[in-house]
N, C-alpha and C positions, 0 to 999 in steps of 0.2 A: 533365403528366408528374409522376409520383410522386417523392418524395425518393429512394426506392430506385433508380429509373431514372436520376435525375440523378447519383447517386453512382457507379453502375456505369459510366456514361459517363466521369465524371471519373477513376475508377480506370483505365479502359482508356487514358485519355489521360495516364497517369503523373501523376495528381493535379493537372493543369493545368486551370484554368477555361476554359470556352468563352467566346467573345465575347459580351458582354452580361450575363454572370453576375456577381453582386456577392458578393465574398468574405465580408463581414460578414453580409449577409442570409442567405447559405447556411449560414454557421457557426451562426447563431441557430436556423435550421431544424433543423440537426443536434442542437443542444442541446435543442430542443423534444422530440426523440425519444430522448434519452439514457436515459430510463427505459422504453423500449419492451420488451415481452416478445418481440419479433421479434429474435432474437439475430443474424441475418444483417444486419439494418439497424443495430441498436445497436452491435454489436461489429465484425463483419467490414467493414462499410462506414463507419458513422459514426465510431467511435473511430479506426479506421485512417486515415481521411481527416484527422481532427484531428491525429493523430500526425505525419503527413506535413507538414501545413501549419504546425504549431507548431514542430516540432523539425527535421525533415529539410530542409524547404524554406525555413524562416524567412520565412513569408508575412506575419506580423503585426508591426506596430509595437508598441513598449512600451505605448502607450495602448490599442491594440486588445487586447493580452494582458490588460491590467488589466480591461478590460470583460468579457472572457471569464471571468476569475478571479472577479470580483465576482458574476457570475451563478451560477457553479457553487458558490461558497461558500454561497449561499443554498439551492441544491438539495441540498447535501451533507447537511443535517440534516432534510430533509423526512420527516415521519412516523417519525423515529428512535425506536427502542424497540419498534417492531412486529417480530413474527416471523412467518415463513412467509407473507408477503404480497409482492406484486409491487413494493412501494415500494422494496425493497432494490436493485433494478436501477438506479434513479436515483441513490441514495446511493453505491453502489459504483462506478458509472462516473463519477460526479462526482469521486471519489477519483483515478481514472486521469487525468482532465483536470488536476486540481491537480498531480499528479505530472509531467505533461507541461510545465506552466508552470514548475515548479521545474527540470526538466531543462534547459529553455531558459535560465532565469536562471543556472543553474550554468555553462552554456556561455558565455553573453553576458549579464553582469549588467545588470539594469534595475530590479529591485525595491529599494525602500528597506529599511533594516533594520527600520523599524516595520512595513512591509507584511509582511516575512518573519516577524517575530515573531507577528503576528496569525495567519498560516498555521500556524506551529508550535503555537500554543496551540489552534487549532481542530483540528489533527491529533490531538493528545492527547485532546481532548474527544471527538472522534468515536470514537476507539479505546475510550474508556471508556463511551460511550453506545450504540454499535451492539450489537444483540442478535441480528440475523439473520445468522448466520455460516455459512450453507450454502455449499457449493462449487458443484457443478453442479446446476442445477435442470432437471428433465426438460422442463417446458413452456416454459422461457425461456432455457435455456443457462446460461452462467457468471454466477453472482451474485458469489461469491468475494470478499466484502467484506473479510475479514481480509487476504488476499493483496494486494488492491488498495491498501488503506491502508498496508500494510507497504511498498509501493513509495514512497508519499509519505514515510514515515519515512526510508527509505533516502536519498531526495533531500535531506531536511532535514539528515541527518547530514553530507552532503557539502557543505553550504552554508558559505560563507565566514564567516558570523556565528556558527557553532556551535562550542562547545568542550565540555569535559567536563560542565559544569553543564547545558547544554542537552541533551546526550546522556542524562544521567540522567533528565531530564524526559521525553524521548522513550522511554526504557526503561520508564517507568511506563505509557505508552500501549501498548507492546508486551506488557507483562505483563497488561494488561487483556484483550487478545485471547486469552490463554491462560486466564486466570481465568474469563472470561465464557462460554467455549465450553460448550455443553450436549451436545456429542458429540466424539468423537475426530476431529481433523482428518484428512481423507483425500485432499486434493487439493494436497499439497505446500505448504500454508500455512507449515509449519515452515521450508521452504527460503526462502521469501520473507521471513519474519521474520529468518532467519539473515543474509540479504543486508545488512540494516541493522546487525546486530551486527558482522559482519565489517568493514563500512565504518568503524565506530567504532574498531576495533583497528588496521586497516590504515592509516588516516589518522593514527594516533598521538593521537587525541582521547580515547580511553579505554584505559588500560593493561589488559592481559588480567587482571592480578591484581584490578583493580577489578571487571571484568565477572564474574570467578569469585565475588567477594564478593557481588555482586548475586544471582547464581544460588544461592549457598549460603543466602541469606536467604529464598528462596522455599520454600513448603510446599505439600503437596498434601492437606491435611486439609479436605475439603469438608463440606457440610452433611449428607451421607449417604454410604453406601458407593459408590454409582454416581458421584456427583460427584467423590469422592476418586479413584476409578479413572480417570475421564476426565482429571482434572487431572494425575495422575502420568504417564499415557501421553503426553499432549501435551507436558509438560515433557521427558519422556524423549526423544521424537522431536526436539524442538528442540535439546537438548543434544547428541545424537548427530550431528545435522546440523552443528551448530556445531563440534564436535570434529573431524569429518572435514574440514571446510573449512579450519579453522585448520591442520591437519596438512598438507594439500595445499599451502597457501600458506606453510608453514614459519614460522608465527606463534606456535607454542606456547611456545618458549623454555624458561624455568625453571618454567613453570606446569604441567608434565606431571602431577605427582602430585596437584596441587590440582584440575585438571580431571578427572582420573580419579575423585577423590572425589565430584565433582558428578555424574558419570555414574553412579557406584554408588548415590548417594542416590536417583535416580529409576529405577534399574534394575528389572528383573523380580524379582518375589518368588519366582521358581522357581530361584534360584541353588542 
């Protein structure tokens, strides 16, 4: 029986294992295929099964979660720096598994502070090193590396060991996702990055005034016209997404004028 067939049966059985199936053995088989170009196997079956087992159903002990984490931490950086190759699927979906482990840890703490700080450092490093920032890939489905690692940053922000200093470090990772993009993001990557920024403000870990200062310090002067154009538009989309979400959540407070100034900075040149 193929892995696809096994996982289809497990899904039909509400993610319960059949008699005789071994949870850890099957988990490693899923991880073996985390970089598959078969999006149905990788995403719809493999990732969704892990999400159910790690978070929804709490199937794993802390030691088993550590075993999973250690494996994906290695896969996370495989062939990093490549562009337009299939290696992005393994890296990007490793991000999603790291995010799942953090979601579980934020719900029921089990990671030591040292273990978490290793994840935090790797998260920022990954943001800075990843260069394949495509969204949907025709032959393989969602790559979406920027969105997936933004989910990791979001969970890091929510962690009990994180304050303003750590948030500023994570901000540098998010900035790299904007600075390193070689095209305008078109698959709502800005919304996923915004999730992490909203979490910083909503949890009271970063004052909105400080976040505005970070944004004010950003520039969009690239190495040529096209790079500058892409930078400005990606920043514009991010700030617009952020401003809308802050307004909906009634978090703008006395920063209305300052936030408008940031919006204007990255706004269209056709005013």
